[in-house]
VOGU-3710 file (C-alpha; in Angstrom, 3 decimals, decimal comma):
1> maadpavpat> 8,391/44,758/-15,793  10,317/48,031/-15,925  9,566/50,790/-13,461  7,619/53,805/-14,754  10,261/56,557/-15,254  7,653/59,185/-14,369  7,261/57,747/-10,900  10,163/58,345/-8,495  11,591/54,940/-7,643  12,155/53,939/-4,058
11> ppvaealdgr> 15,788/53,499/-3,030  17,156/50,190/-4,297  16,348/47,395/-1,890  19,979/46,458/-1,269  20,841/50,097/-0,628  17,896/50,536/1,759  18,939/47,435/3,708  22,606/48,414/3,794  23,798/48,722/7,380  20,541/47,414/8,816
21> rlfvtgttgf> 20,323/44,666/11,411  17,433/42,338/10,621  16,034/40,029/13,291  14,527/36,993/11,499  12,437/34,136/12,913  11,490/30,838/11,271  14,783/30,480/9,426  14,969/26,689/9,723  11,824/26,419/7,591  11,279/26,470/3,835
31> lgtalverll> 10,486/30,169/3,435  12,922/31,287/6,145  15,869/29,470/4,575  15,155/31,054/1,184  14,853/34,473/2,851  18,229/34,167/4,595  19,889/33,103/1,338  18,476/36,077/-0,589  19,465/38,618/2,042  23,013/37,252/2,242
41> rcapgahlvl> 23,426/37,135/-1,533  21,573/40,255/-2,675  21,792/42,617/0,335  25,507/42,450/1,145  25,380/45,304/3,662  22,709/43,753/5,897  23,494/41,908/9,124  21,166/39,072/10,095  20,169/37,984/13,599  18,501/34,567/13,493
51> lvrpgrkrtv> 16,214/33,385/16,288  16,606/29,606/16,573  14,982/27,301/19,087  17,555/25,199/20,986  17,490/21,504/20,151  17,605/18,606/22,557  21,104/17,617/21,537  22,376/20,610/19,560  23,122/24,233/20,312  21,437/26,916/18,247
61> eqraqreifr> 24,685/27,463/16,348  24,844/23,774/15,496  21,200/23,784/14,433  21,801/26,810/12,208  24,768/25,173/10,514  23,025/21,845/10,049  19,488/22,943/9,201  20,077/26,250/7,412  23,528/26,790/5,948  24,203/23,232/4,765
71> ndcfdrlrde> 21,083/23,333/2,623  21,589/23,267/-1,140  19,777/26,601/-1,225  23,184/28,174/-0,533  25,103/26,319/-3,267  24,897/29,284/-5,622  26,185/31,700/-2,992  28,951/29,284/-1,998  30,129/29,201/-5,605  29,883/32,972/-6,032
81> vggkeafeal> 31,984/33,784/-2,951  34,678/31,223/-3,765  33,867/27,998/-1,959  33,045/26,527/1,418  35,631/28,365/3,529  34,787/31,768/2,062  31,092/31,084/2,593  31,659/30,101/6,232  33,645/33,311/6,743  30,805/35,341/5,227
91> vadrvtvvag> 28,265/33,694/7,548  30,485/34,266/10,576  30,823/37,955/9,667  27,191/38,719/8,803  25,076/36,343/10,878  24,382/36,183/14,619  22,367/33,306/16,028  20,450/33,699/19,278  18,460/31,129/21,233  14,752/31,684/21,667
101> dvatdglgld> 11,237/30,464/20,955  8,242/32,482/19,732  5,974/30,074/21,638  7,399/31,424/24,919  6,648/34,753/26,574  9,575/37,116/26,130  10,600/34,895/23,187  12,713/32,878/25,620  15,596/35,312/25,167  18,441/35,618/27,655
111> dhgrevlaac> 20,068/38,974/28,438  22,379/38,727/25,449  19,505/37,899/23,131  17,440/40,820/24,412  20,377/43,137/23,891  20,844/41,913/20,319  17,131/42,263/19,533  17,030/45,800/20,940  19,756/46,823/18,462  17,843/45,596/15,388
121> dtvihsaatv> 16,210/47,939/12,855  13,766/45,462/11,294  12,092/42,289/12,516  10,880/39,721/9,958  8,647/37,181/11,653  8,150/34,084/9,473  8,074/31,441/12,211  4,843/29,456/12,222  3,460/25,999/12,595  2,438/25,605/8,957
131> sfdspldlav> 1,041/22,096/9,185  -2,657/21,948/8,380  -3,106/19,327/11,101  -1,273/21,044/13,931  -2,697/20,507/17,437  -4,943/23,420/18,393  -2,878/24,554/21,365  0,384/24,561/19,376  -1,207/26,590/16,569  -2,533/29,035/19,162
141> evnllgpsri> 0,813/29,451/20,935  2,853/29,934/17,738  0,522/31,384/15,091  -1,883/33,381/17,238  0,317/34,570/20,082  3,712/34,579/18,319  3,398/37,955/16,532  1,979/39,641/19,657  4,792/38,215/21,783  7,317/39,843/19,473
151> artladlgva> 5,539/43,206/19,674  5,280/43,029/23,462  8,945/42,035/23,808  9,955/45,017/21,659  7,800/47,279/23,825  9,430/45,886/26,968  12,825/46,738/25,459  11,668/50,266/24,659  12,295/49,940/20,910  9,999/50,074/17,891
161> phlvavstcy> 11,643/48,575/14,787  9,582/47,837/11,699  7,881/44,443/12,172  7,163/42,477/8,993  4,846/39,604/9,923  4,307/36,740/7,473  0,728/35,461/7,517  -1,342/33,654/4,845  -3,978/34,595/2,275  -6,250/31,968/3,794
171> vagnrrgaap> -7,058/34,199/6,748  -9,956/35,217/4,454  -11,575/31,878/5,291  -13,968/29,738/3,260  -15,300/32,573/1,147  -16,059/32,927/-2,544  -15,060/35,802/-4,750  -12,778/38,761/-4,122  -10,552/38,786/-1,030  -8,790/42,178/-1,065
181> eirvddspfw> -5,653/43,294/0,757  -7,378/44,595/3,876  -7,112/43,877/7,599  -9,032/40,784/8,666  -11,337/42,756/10,952  -12,105/45,245/8,166  -13,746/42,494/6,140  -17,555/42,589/6,064  -17,480/38,836/6,682  -15,351/39,007/9,842
191> idvdhrreve> -16,822/37,280/12,870  -15,648/39,081/15,971  -13,954/36,540/18,226  -12,115/37,266/21,463  -8,693/35,788/20,768  -7,865/35,706/24,495  -10,747/33,346/25,164  -9,634/31,166/22,252  -6,211/30,902/23,881  -7,733/29,930/27,236
201> aarrvradae> -10,021/27,394/25,592  -7,192/25,781/23,620  -5,142/25,348/26,760  -8,126/23,777/28,531  -8,610/21,359/25,637  -4,986/20,267/26,054  -5,433/19,762/29,805  -8,703/17,868/29,326  -7,231/15,621/26,629  -4,171/14,873/28,744
211> aasrspenla> -6,382/13,900/31,673  -8,672/11,753/29,527  -5,695/9,968/27,961  -4,702/8,719/31,405  -8,025/7,093/32,248  -7,728/3,343/32,958  -9,885/2,523/29,951  -7,800/4,547/27,522  -4,486/3,369/28,939  -5,642/-0,236/28,589
221> afraeavdel> -6,627/0,459/24,978  -3,248/2,049/24,205  -1,476/-0,929/25,758  -3,564/-3,342/23,688  -2,706/-1,404/20,510  0,984/-1,556/21,415  0,816/-5,320/21,936  -1,060/-5,702/18,666  1,700/-3,835/16,843  4,793/-5,190/18,595
231> gaaggpllae> 3,707/-8,548/20,004  5,943/-9,904/22,773  8,562/-7,161/22,394  9,227/-6,859/26,113  8,084/-4,476/28,828  10,177/-1,364/28,064  9,415/-1,318/24,340  5,720/-1,957/24,951  5,698/0,826/27,530  7,382/3,176/25,067
241> kteqrrtawv> 4,912/2,275/22,328  1,993/2,646/24,749  3,138/6,149/25,638  3,543/6,967/21,942  -0,030/5,831/21,384  -1,225/7,969/24,272  0,524/11,119/23,065  -0,701/10,477/19,501  -4,244/10,161/20,830  -3,906/13,486/22,662
251> kdqlveagra> -2,614/15,126/19,481  -5,524/13,684/17,484  -7,985/15,121/20,001  -6,373/18,546/19,690  -6,226/18,369/15,891  -9,892/17,458/15,726  -10,768/20,204/18,227  -8,917/22,735/16,085  -10,561/21,534/12,896  -14,025/21,651/14,444
261> raaslgwpda> -13,519/25,123/15,961  -12,134/26,493/12,696  -15,028/25,061/10,689  -17,515/26,598/13,097  -16,038/30,034/12,375  -15,613/29,619/8,605  -11,930/28,710/8,265  -10,587/25,547/6,594  -8,457/24,549/9,586  -6,734/25,691/12,762
271> yamtkalgek> -3,755/27,016/10,780  -5,816/29,591/8,880  -7,914/30,403/11,943  -4,976/31,057/14,256  -3,196/33,083/11,596  -6,282/35,291/11,240  -6,669/35,703/14,990  -2,924/36,351/15,197  -3,288/39,279/12,787  -6,146/40,672/14,871
281> algedrgdvp> -4,203/40,250/18,114  -1,112/41,912/16,621  -3,172/44,913/15,578  -4,412/45,286/19,144  -1,122/44,580/20,953  1,469/46,222/18,705  1,759/49,410/20,793  4,100/51,824/18,963  5,645/49,106/16,773  4,948/49,799/13,055
291> vsivrpaiie> 3,644/46,665/11,346  3,460/45,316/7,795  1,787/41,998/6,999  2,754/39,821/4,043  0,227/37,130/3,124  1,422/34,402/0,721  -0,914/31,895/-0,912  0,308/28,272/-1,302  4,108/28,523/-1,473  5,803/26,118/-3,888
301> sawsepvpgw> 9,210/25,590/-5,527  11,270/28,493/-6,841  10,656/30,094/-10,249  14,260/31,211/-10,631  15,967/32,111/-7,316  18,361/30,818/-6,096  17,869/28,210/-8,833  14,711/27,106/-10,646  12,880/24,366/-8,768  14,570/24,781/-5,390
311> irgfrmaepv> 12,338/23,393/-2,678  12,716/22,171/0,864  10,550/19,349/2,181  7,112/18,388/0,898  4,702/21,284/0,563  0,954/20,963/0,117  0,849/19,876/-3,520  3,744/17,395/-3,547  2,138/14,509/-1,605  -0,971/14,720/-3,782
321> ivsyarglls> 1,077/14,849/-6,997  3,262/11,869/-6,045  0,225/9,850/-4,884  -1,442/10,503/-8,237  1,716/9,510/-10,134  1,839/6,269/-8,149  -1,728/5,458/-9,125  -3,031/5,873/-5,587  -5,189/8,952/-6,148  -7,427/9,045/-9,197
331> qfpgvpegtv> -9,753/11,667/-7,799  -9,521/14,643/-5,509  -12,078/17,180/-4,364  -11,962/20,432/-6,215  -13,569/22,637/-8,818  -12,125/21,923/-12,303  -12,568/25,519/-13,435  -11,494/26,854/-10,052  -8,157/28,516/-9,336  -5,244/26,812/-7,614
341> dvipvdlvvg> -3,492/29,745/-6,017  0,172/28,735/-5,847  3,099/31,109/-5,750  6,812/30,296/-6,175  8,838/30,820/-3,012  11,269/33,279/-4,568  8,451/35,723/-5,370  7,350/35,589/-1,730  10,920/36,240/-0,582  11,172/39,169/-2,994
351> aicavaargp> 7,998/40,703/-1,581  9,184/40,329/2,027  12,536/41,956/1,228  10,863/44,785/-0,688  8,426/45,469/2,174  11,273/45,403/4,700  13,294/47,851/2,577  10,327/50,140/1,969  9,413/50,372/5,650  5,931/50,967/7,124
361> ahddgspdit> 3,351/52,068/4,565  1,240/54,085/7,013  2,430/57,083/8,981  0,739/55,861/12,153  2,392/52,426/11,849  -0,931/50,607/11,561  -0,723/47,309/9,675  -0,520/47,454/5,894  -1,268/44,310/3,924  0,530/42,793/0,913
371> qvasgssnpl> -0,876/39,566/-0,505  1,482/37,437/-2,607  -0,785/35,314/-4,786  -1,383/34,469/-8,422  -5,085/33,801/-8,715  -6,256/37,309/-9,573  -3,431/38,331/-11,914  -2,159/35,060/-13,429  -4,658/32,307/-12,598  -3,844/28,601/-12,869
381> efqrmvdlis> -7,031/26,561/-13,227  -7,249/23,252/-11,380  -8,161/21,389/-14,584  -5,205/22,865/-16,442  -2,807/21,946/-13,656  -4,119/18,367/-13,622  -3,795/18,113/-17,412  -0,194/19,320/-17,247  0,637/16,857/-14,483  -1,095/13,959/-16,243
391> awftehplyd> 0,695/14,647/-19,522  4,059/14,929/-17,817  3,747/11,652/-15,897  2,486/9,933/-19,047  5,753/10,960/-20,703  7,854/10,405/-17,550  6,100/7,662/-15,548  7,157/6,449/-12,143  7,962/2,754/-11,792  6,826/0,185/-9,272
401> rdgqpisvpe> 9,072/-2,196/-7,347  8,901/-4,725/-10,175  10,296/-2,208/-12,631  6,974/-1,665/-14,418  5,784/1,831/-15,413  2,765/3,121/-13,520  -0,013/4,421/-15,750  -1,594/7,534/-14,312  -5,378/7,319/-14,079  -7,879/9,746/-15,532
411> fkfpgrgqve> -8,371/12,367/-12,844  -11,866/13,139/-11,579  -13,250/15,961/-9,441  -15,962/14,588/-7,165  -17,111/16,220/-3,959  -14,992/15,862/-0,851  -17,614/13,734/0,913  -17,676/11,179/-1,893  -13,882/10,828/-1,953  -13,681/10,486/1,824
421> gelkratrvl> -16,437/7,837/1,799  -14,689/5,709/-0,831  -11,363/5,913/0,979  -12,971/4,966/4,305  -14,560/1,895/2,698  -11,216/0,882/1,219  -9,569/1,336/4,628  -12,104/-0,943/6,323  -11,594/-3,709/3,759  -7,806/-3,497/3,874
431> taadkvlsal> -7,744/-3,328/7,688  -9,858/-6,484/7,959  -7,639/-8,328/5,478  -4,521/-7,103/7,284  -5,764/-8,485/10,612  -6,445/-11,884/9,039  -2,985/-12,145/7,494  -1,266/-10,823/10,621  -2,851/-13,600/12,671  -1,366/-16,282/10,399
441> plrgrqaewa> 2,111/-17,698/11,148  3,654/-16,208/8,008  7,395/-15,807/7,666  9,962/-14,689/5,142  8,567/-14,319/1,634  5,077/-15,214/2,817  5,199/-12,391/5,360  5,651/-10,000/2,439  1,985/-10,601/1,570  0,952/-9,064/4,868
451> tdleerremv> 3,576/-6,337/4,519  2,381/-5,401/1,031  -1,205/-5,320/2,251  -0,302/-3,111/5,203  1,638/-0,805/2,914  -1,400/-0,524/0,674  -3,602/0,261/3,684  -1,174/2,939/4,825  -1,207/4,464/1,349  -4,997/4,648/1,469
461> drastyvtly> -4,808/6,178/4,956  -2,333/8,705/3,609  -4,615/9,571/0,703  -7,495/10,004/3,122  -5,331/12,354/5,179  -4,503/14,422/2,101  -8,183/14,759/1,248  -8,981/15,855/4,792  -6,085/18,313/5,025  -6,069/19,830/1,554
471> gayteceaiy> -9,588/19,291/0,249  -10,854/22,558/1,708  -8,043/24,444/-0,060  -8,639/22,880/-3,478  -12,335/23,691/-3,142  -11,620/27,280/-2,078  -13,004/29,840/-4,558  -11,581/33,005/-3,022  -9,650/35,281/-5,380  -6,905/37,151/-3,549
481> gvdnllalha> -6,298/40,699/-4,641  -2,701/41,780/-5,252  -2,972/45,498/-6,009  -0,471/46,392/-3,281  1,886/43,663/-4,451  1,877/44,849/-8,052  2,414/48,443/-6,940  5,309/47,336/-4,748  6,922/45,561/-7,695  6,332/48,480/-10,035
491> dltpddqrdf> 8,139/50,844/-7,649  11,295/48,739/-7,771  14,212/49,691/-9,986  14,987/47,340/-12,894  17,904/45,860/-10,945  15,725/45,299/-7,895  13,001/43,762/-10,050  15,661/41,270/-11,081  16,923/40,561/-7,560  13,752/41,095/-5,501
501> gcdprvvdwe> 10,956/40,782/-8,057  7,518/39,774/-6,789  5,220/40,024/-9,819  3,261/36,747/-10,211  2,567/37,579/-13,868  6,107/36,552/-14,815  5,287/32,885/-14,223  4,574/30,786/-17,319  2,555/28,008/-15,713  3,128/25,399/-18,410
511> hyvreihlps> 6,879/25,946/-18,269  6,831/26,088/-14,466  4,818/22,898/-13,976  6,481/20,792/-16,681  10,060/22,050/-16,708  10,620/23,270/-13,153  8,215/22,028/-10,496  7,525/18,403/-11,447  11,186/17,467/-12,075  12,018/18,982/-8,681
521> vvkharvrtd> 9,168/17,125/-6,962  10,250/13,803/-8,436  13,866/14,407/-7,474  13,059/15,219/-3,859  10,468/12,440/-3,518  13,162/9,849/-4,260  10,755/7,775/-6,299  11,721/5,268/-8,933  11,928/6,925/-12,342  13,194/4,062/-14,510
531> grtggsears> 12,494/0,375/-14,997  16,066/-0,812/-14,748  16,494/-3,832/-12,515  20,257/-4,217/-12,701  21,559/-0,820/-13,664  21,872/0,525/-10,137  22,852/-1,104/-6,908  19,971/-2,698/-5,053  19,254/-1,274/-1,646  19,652/-4,707/-0,042
541> trlrrqvlsd> 23,104/-5,030/-1,609  24,177/-1,707/-0,141  22,844/-2,627/3,313  24,485/-6,066/3,163  27,794/-4,447/2,317  27,409/-2,235/5,377  26,762/-5,116/7,780  29,757/-7,012/6,380  32,100/-4,047/6,526  35,373/-4,679/8,341
551> trqmaafdle> 34,563/-1,660/10,521  31,811/-3,589/12,287  32,893/-5,017/15,641  30,355/-7,633/16,699  27,586/-9,765/15,215  24,837/-11,099/17,490  22,567/-13,909/16,312  19,264/-15,285/17,451  18,933/-19,021/16,860  15,400/-20,243/16,241
561> ntliasnvvt> 13,967/-19,299/12,840  17,101/-17,198/12,306  19,846/-19,801/11,910  17,656/-22,900/12,106  14,032/-23,604/11,199  13,343/-24,990/14,636  12,164/-23,954/18,101  12,202/-25,117/21,723  9,169/-27,351/21,166  10,907/-29,134/18,303
571> sfawlasrrl> 14,053/-29,707/20,369  12,024/-30,967/23,315  10,038/-33,369/21,119  13,226/-34,832/19,674  14,970/-35,228/23,039  11,894/-36,476/24,897  11,078/-39,073/22,258  14,656/-40,327/22,191  14,053/-42,875/24,970  10,336/-43,550/24,713
581> eaadrrtltl> 8,570/-46,657/23,510  6,308/-46,446/20,486  3,098/-46,002/22,478  4,595/-43,252/24,577  5,951/-41,525/21,465  2,404/-41,393/20,084  1,103/-40,051/23,392  3,769/-37,332/23,423  2,975/-36,347/19,844  -0,758/-36,073/20,495
591> rllaeapsll> -0,179/-33,997/23,626  2,070/-31,540/21,845  -0,315/-31,204/18,921  -3,237/-30,575/21,262  -1,254/-27,963/23,165  0,051/-26,147/20,095  -2,610/-23,368/19,958  -2,275/-22,491/23,656  1,518/-22,579/23,432  1,482/-20,215/20,440
601> rldardrsdf> -0,774/-17,799/22,307  1,461/-17,843/25,386  4,580/-17,338/23,268  2,990/-14,395/21,474  1,981/-12,815/24,789  5,248/-13,173/26,701  8,287/-15,123/25,551  9,785/-15,384/29,018  6,577/-16,778/30,542  6,336/-19,249/27,698
611> lrhfyrryeg> 9,872/-20,557/28,303  9,305/-20,879/32,039  6,086/-22,758/31,421  7,511/-25,046/28,762  10,840/-25,848/30,409  9,004/-27,313/33,414  8,715/-30,415/31,231  12,395/-31,134/31,724  11,858/-31,791/35,416  13,512/-35,100/36,279
621> apaeelfads> 15,441/-35,330/33,019  19,027/-36,636/33,438  21,411/-33,795/32,621  24,274/-35,996/31,442  22,110/-37,915/29,004  20,581/-34,751/27,546  24,020/-33,354/26,777  24,927/-36,625/25,074  21,681/-36,792/23,123  22,022/-33,144/22,056
631> aemlselilt> 25,277/-33,983/20,302  23,354/-36,490/18,168  20,499/-34,009/17,707  22,954/-31,616/16,036  23,379/-33,888/13,038  19,953/-35,503/12,987  17,806/-32,399/13,558  19,607/-29,070/13,975  21,804/-29,184/10,874  19,029/-30,605/8,715
641> ksfpagirrv> 16,862/-27,654/9,702  19,597/-25,052/9,481  19,801/-22,246/6,965  23,139/-22,697/5,149  23,226/-18,983/4,268  22,909/-18,188/7,965  25,788/-20,478/8,925  27,880/-18,914/6,176  27,025/-15,454/7,494  28,346/-16,355/10,954
651> rehralghrt> 31,583/-17,554/9,384  31,830/-14,403/7,246  31,657/-12,244/10,350  34,313/-14,330/12,099  36,552/-14,112/9,034  36,234/-10,320/9,160  37,390/-10,319/12,759  33,979/-9,507/14,220  33,167/-11,023/17,588  30,268/-13,452/17,110
661> vlitgaldfv> 27,791/-14,130/19,886  24,720/-16,342/19,979  21,964/-14,924/22,196  19,085/-17,339/22,532  16,396/-18,531/24,900  17,273/-22,129/23,986  18,794/-24,350/26,676  22,537/-24,760/27,082  22,659/-28,446/26,215  20,741/-27,774/22,978
671> veplrplfdd> 23,175/-25,095/21,753  26,385/-26,567/23,165  27,185/-28,430/19,887  27,122/-25,028/18,092  29,863/-23,544/20,276  32,621/-23,860/17,606  30,711/-21,353/15,461  30,678/-18,564/18,042  33,049/-16,686/20,272  30,406/-16,593/22,983
681> ivctrmtvap> 27,008/-18,091/23,692  24,361/-16,498/25,916  21,577/-18,978/26,575  19,186/-20,391/29,180  20,287/-22,790/31,893  18,329/-24,909/34,364  19,259/-25,875/37,894  20,358/-29,458/38,535  19,167/-31,499/41,524  21,656/-33,490/43,676
691> dgtytgqmte> 20,712/-36,671/41,781  21,913/-35,159/38,481  18,473/-34,424/37,051  17,071/-31,087/35,989  14,550/-29,339/38,231  12,731/-27,625/35,370  13,574/-24,224/36,853  15,882/-21,706/35,234  18,971/-20,404/36,966  18,334/-16,809/35,852
701> vpptgesraq> 16,099/-14,649/33,719  16,110/-16,078/30,180  17,629/-13,819/27,475  14,362/-12,686/25,892  12,974/-9,234/25,128  14,830/-6,459/26,915  16,998/-8,941/28,821  18,383/-10,034/25,458  19,311/-6,433/24,685  20,853/-6,090/28,153
711> alydhaaahg> 22,930/-9,203/27,520  24,199/-7,555/24,343  25,081/-4,324/26,204  26,868/-6,264/28,946  28,789/-8,351/26,440  29,792/-5,267/24,420  30,940/-3,442/27,554  32,987/-6,414/28,713  34,869/-6,533/25,412  35,105/-2,786/24,686
721> idvaeavaya> 32,723/-2,945/21,745  30,632/-0,036/20,471  27,068/-1,297/19,962  26,650/1,329/17,219  29,134/-0,794/15,238  27,361/-4,062/16,012  25,060/-6,164/13,839  22,112/-8,207/15,128  20,109/-10,912/13,345  16,634/-11,977/14,529
731> dstsdlplle> 13,232/-13,006/13,215  10,507/-11,788/15,582  9,124/-8,642/17,184  10,026/-10,249/20,519  13,603/-9,558/19,394  13,003/-5,840/18,781  14,988/-4,744/21,854  18,007/-6,622/20,491  17,572/-5,266/16,962  17,087/-1,688/18,115
741> avgfpvavnp> 20,143/-1,866/20,382  22,598/-2,139/17,484  23,581/0,154/14,668  22,909/-2,449/11,959  19,781/-4,580/12,554  18,915/-7,427/10,168  15,487/-9,089/10,035  15,865/-12,740/9,007  12,867/-14,663/7,663  10,776/-12,178/9,646
751> earlaslark> 7,285/-12,746/10,878  4,673/-10,391/9,433  4,919/-7,768/12,189  8,690/-7,557/12,015  8,684/-7,590/8,212  6,470/-4,509/8,228  8,551/-2,697/10,849  11,794/-3,563/9,047  10,493/-2,120/5,791  9,351/1,090/7,487
761> rgwlvetwdk> 12,672/1,548/9,269  14,859/0,712/6,297  16,496/-2,369/7,833  18,134/-5,121/5,838  15,795/-8,096/5,386  17,309/-11,504/4,635  15,358/-14,528/3,426  17,392/-17,665/4,137  16,225/-21,084/2,949  16,984/-24,546/4,227
771> apgyapprlp> 19,322/-26,730/2,223  17,652/-27,766/-1,049  16,663/-31,357/-1,611  16,143/-32,297/2,028  12,660/-33,426/3,064  12,510/-33,528/6,876  10,087/-35,858/8,662  6,680/-34,402/9,459  7,159/-34,852/13,183  10,414/-33,869/14,940
781> lsrppgprre> 10,828/-37,221/16,695  14,143/-38,971/17,088  14,784/-42,485/15,914  14,431/-45,023/18,744  17,749/-46,105/20,265  18,971/-49,673/20,064  17,430/-52,387/22,279  20,252/-52,171/24,824  19,599/-48,503/25,543  17,399/-47,552/28,408
791> rlrvpghrrp> 13,948/-46,200/27,561  11,831/-43,767/29,532  8,075/-43,910/29,708  5,380/-41,307/30,071  3,997/-41,355/33,637  0,607/-43,052/33,807  1,238/-45,446/30,939  -0,492/-48,773/31,566  2,685/-50,862/31,302  5,450/-49,055/33,198
801> ergarrwkvg> 8,792/-50,759/33,305  9,850/-51,881/36,737  12,618/-49,718/38,137  12,809/-47,382/35,156  13,752/-43,749/35,814  10,892/-41,374/35,163  11,138/-38,112/33,136  7,963/-36,081/33,201  7,504/-35,336/29,513  3,861/-34,323/29,817
811> p> 2,593/-30,797/30,494
//
């Protein structure tokens, strides 16, 4: 839209910003990144000071480079200035980064930061916790107190630059009809709330939740949940998971407290509530600082600047759109004829820049309001948006893992309560089925059943979360006035309307949704958009190539159910039955079968305790004979139960020059025949009595759980190996410490729990089969030795042989 020639135009935005120093917060976020890019590209005379919170491992300069300037948002500017080096020189010349945090009094600035802030002409405050499920206390500290902290810090410095505070249209709350560009407390529907008491209450809720989370009952529940998820993963990992559960519980309490408090006051969530109270607090605490407030609606991908469709992260609409395209969501609360008030990010950036260039609108510096929304001037109806999305995904469907196109369902608009009820029922059914499958001893391909079911349950949980978070917004029937916005745009020169335009009427919704937004959403969601099964490299192929790279340094292997389909019980049964008579062999078999359930429970609870308990059975066994018998067991049992692909993998690593190490809880005489395969073997050993028999007691802590990971660290340190370049193969959650210790974990024939974790974490999963054509005996018993060989008998048998040595093979 051209400016009216009869109305004197304001100075061009770039000219007004020339020579100014702008202090900007929130620049690592979606809106902040786009704002920095526009100011650098279209206001070449402006100098930017970016407030960045220090990271745990990175300086603020490193965070700025990594999280702001490496973003593809700056690709256009990089090309325009002549490449990477020229762009870096531009940033070094026009950008200053200071450490600070708007959630801290005084903004956490050091003396240098305060000095830099004091020299700034304009402050643009866009930092916020924008999540709709933020904990109440975090939303209070950042959204409510953040703007006031900036104003108070400026007052302490004795300066009064123009403060442009970014808020949200949803400060109007759950209202219907017109929501004009007025201060929140000027609304006839405003409920007067003391924001200071809300701050105190939020902090008390945090303290109360923290205290409650540490009650014995809750800690026991968190521990039980950790065990249920990780099984016998070892003390440190279970402790870490328990603490994660505790902190998640505290967050949930604070999220629910925020949601409940917001609902009681007429806001959809704590985000909108704290933003509204933040505006009120800023009006009271601003002192002499002139203030302008910019309120965007739902910010989505760019209309044209810096390029059409630019987006960072998943906004509000993207998770719902992708879930619908995947066939997960067929209904969502909302009013079909209602307005979905979305606004492209570049129009919001244009409005912020124009307001900053214009300066305060009121002579007394009191807050002026500019709402950046589309609903009143260029409405997009919910039904129309859904029709556009449905048509687009019908023409461009997503594909499932089997390469089949996903048909999008007919979308319905029931009430929020109905949708939440149906999703809760689905969650209960899937959770019950998941528990049943998780309790079964499923491995490898069978474990994928449980993994697929869990993934489905998580998808339903995710859909339920979307309904809870966004349902209130899709049902919102407020219409946000934009008179000030349109006037702001009209006062711009034609060139500024091109570079800093903010008129929502320019958006052609059909073109935007079909040609700009949806292609961008699909690209950033990294979903499957074709049915090809062989056209692109499979993810497993890429991961396998990484683990077999010649840059790897070590490969660590578990044994049981990783290289062989066997376990310590199987080995014991074979060795113990080697010198038993027929009757005693039957007795041994029956005992082991009867004990199987209790042994499985003990193994699932604590692998180390299980080994200590089970290895007591070797008390009195002759060490020399067991070593001899184990050599025969290699060919008769171990190799017949081995996974040929696993044996080949060990040899592949050795051929690549990787150091191979077997780390297992199996006994030394059982694994001794495998020594030619490995450079080193870490295993369990038992003490030997003076008469040459085993005592049934281990010489040291068996390599299970965290001790297995420690063995890996010790071995790597002894040989100068970087564990980040190591590979580990294992099958159970009890091996998680080992798998997490290396840079390249591989889950082999995983049990259900590990299969699920491996999929979530993006690990390579290998399914190795036993040699085809071999049918092993049902019971892992050895063939009886010849008549000349000595036989051992189970103690208590009615016909003991006179003078025979006894080996206690019973429990």
